[in-house]
DSSP file (Angstrom, degrees, kcal/mol; ACC not computed):
  #  RESIDUE AA STRUCTURE BP1 BP2  ACC     N-H-->O    O-->H-N    N-H-->O    O-->H-N    TCO  KAPPA ALPHA  PHI   PSI    X-CA   Y-CA   Z-CA
    1    1 A X              0   0    0      0, 0.0    29,-2.5     0, 0.0     2,-0.3   0.000 360.0 360.0 360.0 148.4   17.7   13.3  -23.0
    2    2 A X  E     -A   29   0A   0     27,-0.3     2,-0.5    28,-0.1    27,-0.2  -0.916 360.0-141.1-122.2 148.4   14.8   12.3  -20.7
    3    3 A X  E     -A   28   0A   0     25,-3.1    25,-3.0    -2,-0.3     2,-0.5  -0.945  24.0-160.2-105.4 131.2   13.9    9.1  -19.0
    4    4 A X  E     -A   27   0A   0     -2,-0.5     2,-0.5    23,-0.2    23,-0.2  -0.947  10.8-163.4-120.4 130.4   10.1    8.5  -19.0
    5    5 A X  E     -A   26   0A   0     21,-2.8    21,-2.5    -2,-0.5     2,-0.4  -0.955  13.2-174.4-109.4 125.1    8.2    6.2  -16.7
    6    6 A X  E     +A   25   0A   0     -2,-0.5     2,-0.3    19,-0.2    19,-0.2  -0.963   7.8 167.0-122.8 137.1    4.6    5.4  -17.9
    7    7 A X  E     -A   24   0A   0     17,-2.6    17,-2.6    -2,-0.4     2,-0.3  -0.970  17.8-147.1-145.6 159.1    2.1    3.4  -16.0
    8    8 A X  E     -A   23   0A   0     -2,-0.3     2,-0.4    15,-0.2    15,-0.2  -0.872   3.0-160.6-126.6 160.3   -1.7    2.7  -16.1
    9    9 A X  E     +A   22   0A   0     13,-2.3    13,-2.5    -2,-0.3     2,-0.1  -0.994  60.1  11.7-138.4 144.1   -4.4    2.0  -13.6
   10   10 A X  S    S-     0   0    0     -2,-0.4     2,-0.4    11,-0.2    11,-0.2  -0.461  91.7 -72.3  86.7-165.5   -7.7    0.4  -14.3
   11   11 A X        -     0   0    0      9,-0.4     7,-0.2    -2,-0.1     5,-0.1  -0.997  18.0-150.4-135.2 138.0   -8.6   -1.4  -17.4
   12   12 A X        +     0   0    0     -2,-0.4     9,-0.1     3,-0.1     4,-0.1   0.556  64.1 115.7 -81.3  -6.7   -9.4    0.0  -20.9
   13   13 A X  S    S-     0   0    0      2,-0.1     2,-0.5     1,-0.0    -2,-0.1  -0.284  71.4-109.8 -64.6 146.5  -11.7   -2.9  -21.7
   14   14 A X  S    S+     0   0    0      1,-0.4     2,-0.1     2,-0.1    -2,-0.1  -0.986 112.4  24.4-118.2 120.1  -15.4   -2.2  -22.2
   15   15 A X  S    S-     0   0    0     -2,-0.5    -1,-0.4     1,-0.1     2,-0.1   0.614 100.9-178.3 -75.8 144.6  -17.0   -3.2  -20.0
   16   16 A X        -     0   0    0      2,-0.3    -1,-0.1    -5,-0.1    -2,-0.1  -0.389  39.9-115.3 -99.9 179.7  -14.1   -3.0  -17.6
   17   17 A X  S    S+     0   0    0     -2,-0.1     2,-0.3     3,-0.1    -3,-0.1   0.323  97.9  53.9 -97.9   7.7  -13.7   -3.9  -14.0
   18   18 A X  S    S-     0   0    0     -7,-0.2    -2,-0.3     1,-0.1    -3,-0.1  -0.932  78.8-128.6-134.4 160.1  -13.0   -0.3  -13.0
   19   19 A X  S    S+     0   0    0     -2,-0.3     2,-0.3     1,-0.1    -1,-0.1   0.700  91.5  33.0 -82.0 -18.5  -14.9    3.0  -13.5
   20   20 A X        -     0   0    0      2,-0.0     2,-0.5    -3,-0.0    -9,-0.4  -0.971  60.6-151.2-138.0 151.2  -11.9    4.8  -14.9
   21   21 A X        -     0   0    0     -2,-0.3     2,-0.4   -11,-0.2   -11,-0.2  -0.994  21.6-172.3-118.0 128.6   -8.8    4.1  -17.0
   22   22 A X  E     -A    9   0A   0    -13,-2.5   -13,-2.3    -2,-0.5     2,-0.5  -0.981  11.4-174.0-126.8 131.9   -5.8    6.3  -16.2
   23   23 A X  E     +A    8   0A   0     -2,-0.4     2,-0.3   -15,-0.2   -15,-0.2  -0.994  18.4 167.1-122.3 124.8   -2.5    6.5  -18.1
   24   24 A X  E     -A    7   0A   0    -17,-2.6   -17,-2.6    -2,-0.5     2,-0.3  -0.937  13.7-166.2-137.7 158.2    0.2    8.8  -16.6
   25   25 A X  E     -A    6   0A   0     -2,-0.3     2,-0.4   -19,-0.2   -19,-0.2  -0.981  12.0-150.3-144.3 156.2    3.8    9.4  -17.1
   26   26 A X  E     -A    5   0A   0    -21,-2.5   -21,-2.8    -2,-0.3     2,-0.5  -0.998  12.4-159.8-127.3 129.5    6.7   11.1  -15.4
   27   27 A X  E     -A    4   0A   0     -2,-0.4     2,-0.4   -23,-0.2   -23,-0.2  -0.944  10.2-176.2-113.3 126.5    9.6   12.5  -17.4
   28   28 A X  E     -A    3   0A   0    -25,-3.0   -25,-3.1    -2,-0.5     5,-0.1  -0.979  32.1-113.0-125.1 129.3   13.0   13.1  -15.7
   29   29 A X  E >>  -A    2   0A   0     -2,-0.4     3,-2.4   -27,-0.2     4,-0.6  -0.381  32.4-121.3 -57.5 136.9   16.0   14.7  -17.2
   30   30 A X  G >4 S+     0   0    0    -29,-2.5     3,-0.9     1,-0.3     4,-0.5   0.783 109.6  62.5 -56.1 -32.2   18.7   12.0  -17.4
   31   31 A X  G 34 S+     0   0    0    -30,-0.3    -1,-0.3     1,-0.2     4,-0.2   0.686 107.5  44.8 -69.9 -15.5   21.2   14.0  -15.3
   32   32 A X  G <> S+     0   0    0     -3,-2.4     4,-2.5     2,-0.1    -1,-0.2   0.465  87.4  93.0-101.2  -4.7   18.7   13.8  -12.3
   33   33 A X  H <X S+     0   0    0     -3,-0.9     4,-2.8    -4,-0.6     5,-0.2   0.922  84.8  47.1 -59.4 -49.6   17.8   10.2  -12.7
   34   34 A X  H  > S+     0   0    0     -4,-0.5     4,-2.3     1,-0.2    -1,-0.2   0.895 113.3  49.7 -62.3 -39.0   20.4    8.8  -10.2
   35   35 A X  H  > S+     0   0    0     -4,-0.2     4,-2.0     2,-0.2    -1,-0.2   0.924 113.0  46.2 -64.3 -44.6   19.5   11.4   -7.6
   36   36 A X  H  X S+     0   0    0     -4,-2.5     4,-2.2     2,-0.2    -2,-0.2   0.905 112.0  51.6 -63.9 -41.8   15.7   10.7   -7.9
   37   37 A X  H  X S+     0   0    0     -4,-2.8     4,-2.4    -5,-0.2    -2,-0.2   0.897 109.2  50.1 -64.1 -40.5   16.4    6.9   -7.8
   38   38 A X  H  X S+     0   0    0     -4,-2.3     4,-2.3    -5,-0.2    -1,-0.2   0.891 109.1  52.6 -64.0 -39.2   18.5    7.4   -4.6
   39   39 A X  H  X S+     0   0    0     -4,-2.0     4,-2.0     2,-0.2    -2,-0.2   0.911 110.6  47.1 -62.4 -42.4   15.6    9.4   -3.0
   40   40 A X  H  X S+     0   0    0     -4,-2.2     4,-2.5     1,-0.2    -2,-0.2   0.915 111.6  50.6 -65.6 -43.5   13.1    6.7   -3.8
   41   41 A X  H  X S+     0   0    0     -4,-2.4     4,-2.6     1,-0.2     5,-0.2   0.884 107.7  54.4 -61.7 -38.7   15.4    4.0   -2.4
   42   42 A X  H  X S+     0   0    0     -4,-2.3     4,-2.3     2,-0.2    -1,-0.2   0.940 110.6  44.9 -59.7 -48.2   15.9    6.1    0.8
   43   43 A X  H  X S+     0   0    0     -4,-2.0     4,-1.7     2,-0.2    -2,-0.2   0.922 113.8  49.6 -63.3 -44.8   12.1    6.3    1.4
   44   44 A X  H  <>S+     0   0    0     -4,-2.5     5,-3.1     1,-0.2     6,-0.3   0.905 113.4  45.9 -63.1 -41.4   11.6    2.6    0.6
   45   45 A X  H ><5S+     0   0    0     -4,-2.6     3,-1.3     3,-0.2    -1,-0.2   0.876 107.4  58.1 -69.1 -36.7   14.4    1.6    3.0
   46   46 A X  H 3<5S+     0   0    0     -4,-2.3    -1,-0.2     1,-0.3    -2,-0.2   0.876 114.0  38.3 -59.1 -37.9   13.1    3.9    5.7
   47   47 A X  T 3<5S-     0   0    0     -4,-1.7    -1,-0.3    -5,-0.1    -2,-0.2   0.165 114.8-114.3-102.4  17.0    9.7    2.1    5.6
   48   48 A X  T < 5S+     0   0    0     -3,-1.3    -3,-0.2     1,-0.1     3,-0.1   0.846  85.0 114.9  57.7  40.0   11.2   -1.4    5.1
   49   49 A X    > < +     0   0    0     -5,-3.1     3,-1.6    -6,-0.2    -4,-0.2  -0.164  26.9 144.6-126.4  38.2    9.8   -1.9    1.7
   50   50 A X  T 3  S+     0   0    0     -6,-0.3    -5,-0.1     1,-0.3    -1,-0.1   0.795  76.5  32.9 -50.0 -40.9   13.1   -2.0   -0.2
   51   51 A X  T 3  S+     0   0    0     -7,-0.1    -1,-0.3    -3,-0.1     2,-0.2   0.403  99.2 104.9 -99.7   2.7   12.0   -4.6   -2.8
   52   52 A X  S <  S-     0   0    0     -3,-1.6     2,-0.4    -8,-0.1    -3,-0.1  -0.504  71.3-121.2 -87.4 151.9    8.3   -3.6   -3.1
   53   53 A X        -     0   0    0     -2,-0.2     2,-0.4     1,-0.0    -2,-0.1  -0.770  32.1-125.7 -84.7 132.9    6.7   -1.7   -5.9
   54   54 A X        -     0   0    0     -2,-0.4     2,-0.5     3,-0.0     3,-0.1  -0.683  24.4-165.8 -85.4 130.3    5.1    1.4   -4.5
   55   55 A X    >>  -     0   0    0     -2,-0.4     3,-1.1     1,-0.1     4,-0.9  -0.965  21.0-144.3-116.1 129.6    1.4    1.9   -5.3
   56   56 A X  H >> S+     0   0    0     -2,-0.5     4,-2.3     1,-0.3     3,-0.5   0.839 100.1  67.1 -59.2 -32.7   -0.3    5.2   -4.8
   57   57 A X  H 3> S+     0   0    0      1,-0.3     4,-2.2     2,-0.2    -1,-0.3   0.858  95.4  56.2 -57.2 -35.6   -3.5    3.4   -3.7
   58   58 A X  H <4 S+     0   0    0     -3,-1.1    -1,-0.3     1,-0.2    -2,-0.2   0.884 110.2  45.1 -62.7 -37.0   -1.6    2.2   -0.6
   59   59 A X  H << S+     0   0    0     -4,-0.9    -2,-0.2    -3,-0.5    -1,-0.2   0.873 119.2  39.9 -74.7 -38.4   -0.8    5.9    0.3
   60   60 A X  H  < S+     0   0    0     -4,-2.3    -2,-0.2     2,-0.1    -1,-0.2   0.716  93.3 102.8 -85.5 -22.4   -4.4    7.1   -0.4
   61   61 A X  S  < S-     0   0    0     -4,-2.2     2,-0.5    -5,-0.3    -3,-0.0  -0.274  70.2-127.4 -66.0 145.2   -6.3    4.2    1.1
   62   62 A X        -     0   0    0      3,-0.0     2,-0.7     4,-0.0    -1,-0.1  -0.829  15.5-153.5 -90.3 128.8   -7.9    4.4    4.5
   63   63 A X    >>  -     0   0    0     -2,-0.5     3,-1.7     1,-0.1     4,-0.6  -0.901   3.0-158.3-105.3 106.3   -6.9    1.6    6.8
   64   64 A X  H >> S+     0   0    0     -2,-0.7     3,-0.9     1,-0.3     4,-0.5   0.791  85.8  64.2 -59.7 -32.8   -9.7    1.2    9.3
   65   65 A X  H >4 S+     0   0    0      1,-0.2     3,-0.9     2,-0.2     4,-0.3   0.793  91.7  65.9 -65.0 -24.4   -7.6   -0.6   12.0
   66   66 A X  H X4 S+     0   0    0     -3,-1.7     3,-1.1     1,-0.3     6,-0.3   0.869  97.6  53.5 -63.3 -34.9   -5.5    2.6   12.4
   67   67 A X  H << S+     0   0    0     -3,-0.9    -1,-0.3    -4,-0.6    -2,-0.2   0.647 102.6  59.7 -73.5 -13.5   -8.6    4.4   13.8
   68   68 A X  T << S+     0   0    0     -3,-0.9     2,-0.6    -4,-0.5    -1,-0.2   0.450  89.1  83.0 -93.0  -1.5   -9.0    1.7   16.3
   69   69 A X  S X  S-     0   0    0     -3,-1.1     3,-1.4    -4,-0.3    15,-0.0  -0.916  88.8-115.8-107.0 120.5   -5.5    2.2   17.9
   70   70 A X  T 3  S-     0   0    0     -2,-0.6    -2,-0.1     1,-0.3    -3,-0.0  -0.256  91.6  -4.6 -58.4 133.0   -5.4    5.0   20.4
   71   71 A X  T >> S+     0   0    0     -4,-0.1     3,-1.3     1,-0.1     4,-0.7   0.805  79.3 160.8  55.7  35.3   -3.2    8.0   19.4
   72   72 A X  G X4  +     0   0    0     -3,-1.4     3,-1.1    -6,-0.3    -2,-0.1   0.877  69.2  56.3 -54.1 -41.9   -2.0    6.2   16.3
   73   73 A X  G 34 S+     0   0    0      1,-0.3    -1,-0.3    -7,-0.1    -2,-0.1   0.764 106.6  50.5 -64.4 -25.7   -0.9    9.5   14.6
   74   74 A X  G <4 S+     0   0    0     -3,-1.3    -1,-0.3     2,-0.0    -2,-0.2   0.563  89.5 102.2 -90.8  -9.7    1.4   10.3   17.6
   75   75 A X  S << S-     0   0    0     -3,-1.1     2,-0.0    -4,-0.7    -4,-0.0  -0.367  77.4-109.5 -74.2 153.1    3.1    6.9   17.6
   76   76 A X     >  -     0   0    0      1,-0.1     4,-2.6    -2,-0.1     5,-0.2  -0.296  36.1-102.5 -70.1 166.2    6.6    6.4   16.2
   77   77 A X  H  > S+     0   0    0      1,-0.2     4,-2.4     2,-0.2     5,-0.2   0.932 123.6  47.8 -57.6 -47.5    6.9    4.4   13.0
   78   78 A X  H  > S+     0   0    0      1,-0.2     4,-2.3     2,-0.2    -1,-0.2   0.899 112.3  49.1 -63.2 -40.5    8.1    1.3   14.9
   79   79 A X  H  > S+     0   0    0      2,-0.2     4,-2.6     1,-0.2    -1,-0.2   0.879 109.3  53.0 -67.0 -37.2    5.3    1.6   17.5
   80   80 A X  H  X S+     0   0    0     -4,-2.6     4,-2.7     2,-0.2     5,-0.2   0.954 111.0  46.4 -59.6 -49.9    2.7    2.0   14.7
   81   81 A X  H  X S+     0   0    0     -4,-2.4     4,-2.6     1,-0.2     5,-0.2   0.922 113.2  49.5 -59.7 -44.7    3.9   -1.2   13.0
   82   82 A X  H  X S+     0   0    0     -4,-2.3     4,-2.3     1,-0.2    -1,-0.2   0.920 112.6  46.5 -61.3 -45.6    4.0   -3.1   16.3
   83   83 A X  H  X S+     0   0    0     -4,-2.6     4,-2.5     2,-0.2    -1,-0.2   0.897 113.3  48.9 -65.3 -41.5    0.4   -2.0   17.2
   84   84 A X  H  X S+     0   0    0     -4,-2.7     4,-3.0     2,-0.2     5,-0.2   0.925 111.5  49.1 -65.4 -44.8   -0.9   -2.8   13.7
   85   85 A X  H  X S+     0   0    0     -4,-2.6     4,-2.3    -5,-0.2    -2,-0.2   0.921 113.2  47.5 -61.3 -43.3    0.7   -6.3   13.8
   86   86 A X  H  X S+     0   0    0     -4,-2.3     4,-2.3    -5,-0.2    -2,-0.2   0.914 113.5  48.1 -63.6 -42.7   -0.7   -7.0   17.2
   87   87 A X  H  X S+     0   0    0     -4,-2.5     4,-2.4     2,-0.2    -2,-0.2   0.941 113.4  46.4 -63.5 -47.7   -4.2   -5.8   16.2
   88   88 A X  H  X S+     0   0    0     -4,-3.0     4,-2.4     1,-0.2    -1,-0.2   0.887 112.4  50.3 -65.1 -38.7   -4.3   -7.8   13.0
   89   89 A X  H  X S+     0   0    0     -4,-2.3     4,-2.4    -5,-0.2    -1,-0.2   0.935 111.8  47.7 -63.1 -46.2   -3.0  -10.9   14.8
   90   90 A X  H  X S+     0   0    0     -4,-2.3     4,-2.3     1,-0.2    -2,-0.2   0.891 111.7  51.0 -61.8 -39.5   -5.7  -10.6   17.5
   91   91 A X  H  X S+     0   0    0     -4,-2.4     4,-2.4     2,-0.2    -1,-0.2   0.905 109.8  49.0 -66.5 -41.9   -8.4  -10.0   14.8
   92   92 A X  H  X S+     0   0    0     -4,-2.4     4,-1.9     2,-0.2    -2,-0.2   0.908 112.1  48.8 -64.0 -41.3   -7.3  -13.2   12.9
   93   93 A X  H  X S+     0   0    0     -4,-2.4     4,-1.6     2,-0.2    -2,-0.2   0.894 110.2  52.1 -64.7 -38.7   -7.4  -15.2   16.1
   94   94 A X  H  X S+     0   0    0     -4,-2.3     4,-1.2     1,-0.2    -2,-0.2   0.923 109.5  49.1 -62.0 -44.4  -10.9  -13.8   16.9
   95   95 A X  H  < S+     0   0    0     -4,-2.4    10,-0.2     1,-0.2    -1,-0.2   0.858 107.9  54.5 -65.1 -35.0  -12.2  -14.8   13.5
   96   96 A X  H  < S+     0   0    0     -4,-1.9    -1,-0.2     1,-0.2    -2,-0.2   0.868 112.5  43.6 -64.8 -35.4  -10.8  -18.3   13.9
   97   97 A X  H  < S+     0   0    0     -4,-1.6     2,-0.6    -5,-0.1    -1,-0.2   0.664  91.2  97.8 -85.0 -16.7  -12.6  -18.8   17.2
   98   98 A X  S >< S-     0   0    0     -4,-1.2     3,-1.1    -3,-0.2     4,-0.3  -0.622  71.2-136.0 -82.0 118.1  -15.9  -17.2   16.0
   99   99 A X  T 3  S+     0   0    0     -2,-0.6    -2,-0.1     1,-0.2    -1,-0.0  -0.482  87.8  17.4 -70.8 139.4  -18.5  -19.9   15.0
  100  100 A X  T 3  S+     0   0    0     -2,-0.2    -1,-0.2     1,-0.1     3,-0.1   0.224 116.9  70.0  85.9 -15.6  -20.3  -19.1   11.9
  101  101 A X    X>  +     0   0    0     -3,-1.1     3,-1.9    -6,-0.2     4,-0.6   0.265  58.9 111.5-113.3   9.9  -17.8  -16.5   10.8
  102  102 A X  H >> S+     0   0    0      1,-0.3     3,-1.4    -4,-0.3     4,-0.7   0.825  71.2  62.6 -56.7 -33.6  -15.0  -18.8   10.0
  103  103 A X  H 34 S+     0   0    0      1,-0.3     3,-0.4     2,-0.2    -1,-0.3   0.766  93.4  63.8 -64.4 -23.8  -15.2  -18.1    6.3
  104  104 A X  H <4 S+     0   0    0     -3,-1.9    -1,-0.3     1,-0.2    -2,-0.2   0.733  92.5  65.1 -70.7 -20.5  -14.3  -14.4    7.0
  105  105 A X  H << S+     0   0    0     -3,-1.4     2,-0.3    -4,-0.6    -1,-0.2   0.875  91.2  72.7 -67.4 -37.1  -10.9  -15.7    8.3
  106  106 A X  S  < S-     0   0    0     -4,-0.7     2,-0.3    -3,-0.4     0, 0.0  -0.633  85.9-125.1 -86.2 133.7   -9.9  -16.9    4.8
  107  107 A X        -     0   0    0     -2,-0.3     2,-0.4     1,-0.0    -2,-0.1  -0.600  26.5-146.3 -76.1 133.3   -9.1  -14.3    2.1
  108  108 A X        -     0   0    0     -2,-0.3     2,-0.4    -4,-0.1    -1,-0.0  -0.810   0.7-141.8-102.9 141.6  -11.2  -14.7   -1.0
  109  109 A X              0   0    0     -2,-0.4     0, 0.0     1,-0.1     0, 0.0  -0.836 360.0 360.0 -98.4 140.5  -10.0  -14.1   -4.5
  110  110 A X              0   0    0     -2,-0.4    -1,-0.1     0, 0.0    -2,-0.0   0.389 360.0 360.0-112.1 360.0  -12.5  -12.5   -6.9
């Protein structure tokens, strides 16, 4: 027996809000399921995202603030998080103080 996980990305509607619709699946023999699940839990706990759903887009996306932190690639995981939190906090404070750009501070939903 196999356990199959199927997920989609994009929208099948015409016209849709994405350029592509993708449907993919992963099939795992049932005797390997617990081992695979433990491996996934290990990775999620290592990066402090235990209850989060993992999205491939997060992994593939470029985060521009990382390029603004010197030697980001050489930092430890904890130092990376600390530097990113400090950068984002400083950026939010800068946007709050900037006249005429205050609307950029607030996240907009589309």
